[in-house]
N, C-alpha and C positions, 0 to 999 in steps of 0.2 A: 504493500500500500504506500502511496505517496506520502512523504513527510515534508512539512514546511520547516526548514532548518532555522532561519533567522528569527530570534526571539522578538526583535523589533517589528518585523513584518507580521508575525503572529499577533502581536498586541494590536497593531493597526487594523488587521482584518477582523479581529474579534470585536472591534468597536464599529468599524465602517459597515460591515455586512449586515448585522441585525438591526442597527439603529438608523442607518441611512440608505444603503443600497437596496435592501429588500423592501422597506416601506416605499421607496421611490418606484420600484418595479410594480408593486401592487397598485399604487395610485395611477401610474402611467397606464396600466392595463384597464383601469376603470374610467379614467378621464380621456385619454388620448386615442387609444387604439379601438378598432371596431369589434363588434361581436365575434365570438369564437376565438379571439386571441388569448383567452384565459388559459388555453392548453399550453401555449408557449410561455406565458407568464409562470404557470405552475412548474414547467420544466426549468425555467431560469431559477426560480426559488429553490427547487430541488438541488440544482448544481451548487448554488450559493450556500445552501445548508450543509452540503457535503464538504465544501471548502472550509466553512466555519468549523465543522467537526474536525477536519484534518488539522486546522490551526491550533487545536486544543491539546495536541500531544507532540512529543519530540522524538520518540523512538518508534520505529516501524512495528516492532513486535507488540508493543503496548497498544498501538492504534488498531492493529488487526484483531487483537483479542477483545478490545473495547467495542469494535464494530459488531462482533458476533453477539455481544450482550445487547447492544442497541437494536439489532435486528429482532432479537427475542422480545424485547420490551415493545417494539413497534407492533409485532404480531399480536401481543397481548392487548395492546390498545385498540388495534383494528377489530379484533374479536369483541372487545368491550363495547364497540359502537352498536352491536347487534342486541345488546340488553335493552329491553323496552323502557321507555320514558327517561330513566336516569342512566348516564353513561360515565364510565370510569376513565375516560380518555385523559382529562386534565389531571386526575390523581396519579395516573401512571406516568404522565409526562413530568409532573412535579417530583415524583420519586426518582425518576431517571436523572433529572437535573441535580437533585440533592446528592445522590450517591455516585453519579458518574460524571458530573460536571455540567455546566450550562450549555456547552456546545452539544453534548449528547442529548440533553433535554430538548434543545431546539430541533435537532434532527428527528427525534422521535415524534415530537408534536407535528412538525411539518410533513413528515412522511406518512404519519397516520391519516392526516387529512386527505392527501392525494391518493393513497392506496385504497382507503375505505370508500372513497367516492367513486371508485370503479364499480362498487356495489350500490351505493346510495345515489349516485348520479354526479357526474362532473358538471361544473358550470362556472359562471363568473364569481361565485361565492368561494370556490376552492382556494384561490390565492389568499383571500382574507382569512379563511380557516387555517391555512398553513402558517400564516404570519401570527395569528392569534395564539394558537396552541404552541407554536415555536417560542414566542416571547414568554409564555407561561413557564415553559421548561427552562429557558435561559435565566429568567428571574429567580427561579427556584435554585439554580446553580449558584447565582451570585449571592443568594442568602442562605446557601446550604448549611454552613456551620451553625447559623442561628436557628434555622428550622429544625435541625437535628436535636438541638438542646432544649427547645421550648415547644411543647405540644400546643399551648394556646396560640403561639405565633404561627405554627404550622396550620392550624385550623383557620386563623385569620387570613393567611395567604391563600388557603383553599377557597375561601369565600371571595377574596379579591380576584382570584383567577376566574371565577364565574362571572363577576362583574366586568372584568377586562375583556373576556371573550364576547360578552354581549354588546358592550359599547363599540368594539371594533367592528363586529358584524353589522351593527346598526349604521355604521358609516357606509358599508357596502349597500345596505338597503336604500339609503338616501341617494347615493351616487347613481345607483342603477335605475331607480324609478323616477329620478328627476334629471333635469338638464345639468345640474351641478349641486354642490353641497350648500345647504342652508340650515340654519340652526332650528328653525321652527319645525320642519318635518323630522329633523334628527331628534329633538326632544320628544316629539310625538312618538317616534319609533321606540325610544327608550322607555317611555311610559307604557306603551302597549305591550312591550316585551317584558315588563317588570315581573309578572308572575313566573314566567319561564326562567328569568334570570335568578330569581330567588330559589326556585327549585334546583337549578343547576348549581348554585353556590352551596346549598345545603347538601346536595348529593356529593359534591367534592369533599366536604367535611366527612361525610359518612364513609366514603371509600378510602380516604386518607386514614381514618380511624381504624379501618379494617385491614388495610394493606401496608401501611407505611412501615411498621416494625417488622413483620415477618418477611416482606420482600426486601426491605433494607438489610436485614441480617444476612439473607442469601447473597445479596449483591456484595456486601462487605466481605463475606467469606470467599466469594469468587475472586474478588480483587486481591485478597491476601494470597490465595492459592496460586493464582496465575500472575502475580506481580504487576497488577494493573495500577 
């Protein structure tokens, strides 16, 4: 597997890709390009998420082993989307970010969206879902040390993840059904989605309460055994 050697380059990529390049690609897809371009935007985000993931490790052996675990976590998250009503996607993404790093969390979140949508339906919403779940995983990685120590903080972050996903997806709703972004329809979309947002936030807490410790212990053990 490719390894990005320079620590300076890695640091730059880890800031530019998730906070600037990917959001720009998502907004360009919604604002500038015509319908059906979302497939290309999803592909671009996938490539960028992989580059971000690669920037998170220094040794090829470590990266290859970490990738195997990321694939497993992605499969679990994709399967989780088939659970009726409440979905463990955000919780699995958070767990990945905390125990494997923010880059891994971003990749799991982004790949879960694009892969699961082959079953649920690809569309202009896919890039927004990739970005939303990806940022949830990245944020979990950045706060990983604190989330491992504090259960209340973990649950607060789980609720925040539900809110973040909703407000980002509401941006897509406004952009796609209007000529451009405006605050009135955006606030209306937030209000109308409030019941589902609350349900999603609460379900994140439930899944984190059930999965965080047992899955986290398994991941820690794998990291120790395989030197990740």
